[in-house]
Structure formats: structure tokens, C-alpha cells
C-alpha positions in Angstrom: 0.0 0.0 0.0 1.5 3.4 -1.0 2.5 5.9 1.7 -0.3 8.5 1.9 1.2 10.6 4.6 1.9 13.9 2.7 3.7 15.5 5.6 6.7 13.2 5.0 6.7 13.8 1.2 9.6 16.2 0.2 7.6 17.3 -2.9 4.8 18.3 -0.6 7.1 20.5 1.4 8.4 22.2 -1.7 4.8 22.8 -2.9 3.9 24.3 0.4 6.9 26.6 0.4 6.1 27.7 -3.2 2.5 28.4 -2.2 3.6 30.4 0.8 6.1 32.4 -1.3 3.3 33.2 -3.8 1.0 34.2 -1.0 3.6 36.5 0.5 4.2 38.1 -3.0 0.4 38.7 -3.3 0.4 40.3 0.1 3.3 42.7 -0.9 1.5 43.6 -4.1 -1.7 44.2 -2.2 0.1 46.5 0.2 1.6 48.4 -2.8 -1.8 48.7 -4.5 -3.3 50.0 -1.2 -0.6 52.6 -0.9 -1.2 53.7 -4.5 -4.9 54.0 -3.7 -4.2 56.2 -0.8 -1.9 58.4 -3.0 -4.7 58.7 -5.6 -7.2 59.7 -2.8 -4.8 62.3 -1.6 -4.3 63.7 -5.1 -8.1 63.8 -5.5 -8.2 66.0 -2.5 -5.7 68.3 -4.1 -7.8 68.3 -7.3 -10.9 69.1 -5.3 -9.1 72.1 -3.7 -8.2 73.3 -7.2 -11.8 72.8 -8.3 -13.1 74.8 -5.3 -10.8 77.6 -6.2 -12.1 77.6 -9.8 -15.8 77.4 -8.8 -15.6 80.1 -6.1 -13.2 82.5 -7.8 -15.7 85.3 -8.1 -17.4 84.8 -4.7 -18.0 87.6 -2.3 -16.2 85.6 0.4 -12.8 84.7 -1.1 -11.2 83.9 2.3 -13.9 81.3 3.1 -13.4 79.7 -0.3 -9.6 79.6 0.2 -10.0 78.2 3.7 -12.2 75.4 2.5 -9.7 74.6 -0.3 -7.0 74.5 2.3 -8.9 72.0 4.3 -8.6 69.6 1.4 -4.9 70.3 1.0 -4.5 69.4 4.7 -6.6 66.3 4.2 -4.3 65.3 1.3 -1.2 65.7 3.5 -2.8 63.5 6.2 -3.8 60.9 3.7 -0.2 60.8 2.2 1.4 60.3 5.6 -1.2 57.9 6.8 -0.5 55.8 3.8 3.2 55.8 4.6 2.5 54.8 8.2 0.1 51.9 7.2 2.4 50.7 4.5 5.4 50.7 6.9 3.4 48.8 9.5 2.4 46.1 7.0 6.0 45.8 5.8 7.2 45.4 9.4 4.8 42.5 9.8 6.0 40.9 6.6 9.7 41.3 7.6 9.4 38.1 9.6 9.2 36.3 6.3 11.4 36.1 3.2 9.5 38.8 1.3 10.9 41.2 -1.2 9.2 44.4 -2.4 9.6 48.1 -2.6 11.5 49.6 0.2 9.4 51.8 2.5 12.0 54.5 1.6 10.5 54.7 -1.9 7.1 55.3 -0.4 8.4 58.0 1.9 10.0 59.7 -1.1 6.8 59.6 -3.0 4.7 60.9 -0.1 7.3 63.6 0.4 7.2 64.7 -3.2 3.4 64.7 -3.3 3.3 66.6 0.0 5.5 69.3 -1.3 3.3 69.5 -4.4 0.2 69.7 -2.2 1.7 72.5 0.0 2.8 74.4 -3.1 -0.7 74.1 -4.5 -2.1 75.4 -1.3 0.2 78.4 -1.3 -0.6 79.2 -4.9 -4.3 78.9 -4.2 -4.0 81.2 -1.2 -2.0 83.8 -3.2 -4.5 83.9 -6.2 
């Protein structure tokens, strides 16, 4: 009678390791997609701030319109840095395994660049 105990089968161990590696790769990619989604949401806040400026450019209360636009700039900054934090926490949990992916440093650089752009947009909106 053939041996049916799969736990002792070396091919079974290799298959389990392969499946685990693929699952870890999917987790890394999901983390990166989530980060990209947060970045898109932050950029949507910047676009909304620009849209508010365009819609309310001839208002009798320009300071209120600018203030509301700045709220969305601040929201964008919070979103960018929340994304970095959440991504970093996920990467730290994955560091216990043999997982490769983008360095959190890349995500910090991206969030920094987008933050500078959002702040510059806020300053320009305020000056117009």
C-alpha cells in the first residue's frame, strides 16, 4: 500500500513553500496597491481644492473659499502620511518572512514629493 502521509513527502514540502512564497508576494503587491490607492485619494483632495478655487473664484467671500480649499490640502497631506505609516506597519509585519518588495524608503520619497506639491498648490491657491 502506498505511503499516503503527505507531511513526510519532500515534494509536498516544496509545494507548500512555493504556495507560501506566492501568498507573500500577493500580500506585498496588495500592500503596494493599497498605498497607490491612498496616494490617488490624496491627489483627488488636491484636485478638489483646485476645483473649489475655480468654482468660487468670483465669490464675495474669497477667504472662506480659500479656507475650504486649504482643508482639502491638509486632508491630502494627512492621507499621504497615513499611507506611509500603514504601509510601513504592513512591511514590518512581513519582515518576519522572506518577502521582497519596494523599500518603504520609496514610499516615503513619493509621499514627500506629493506633500511638497500639495503644499505648493495650497500656497498658490492662497495667493491667487
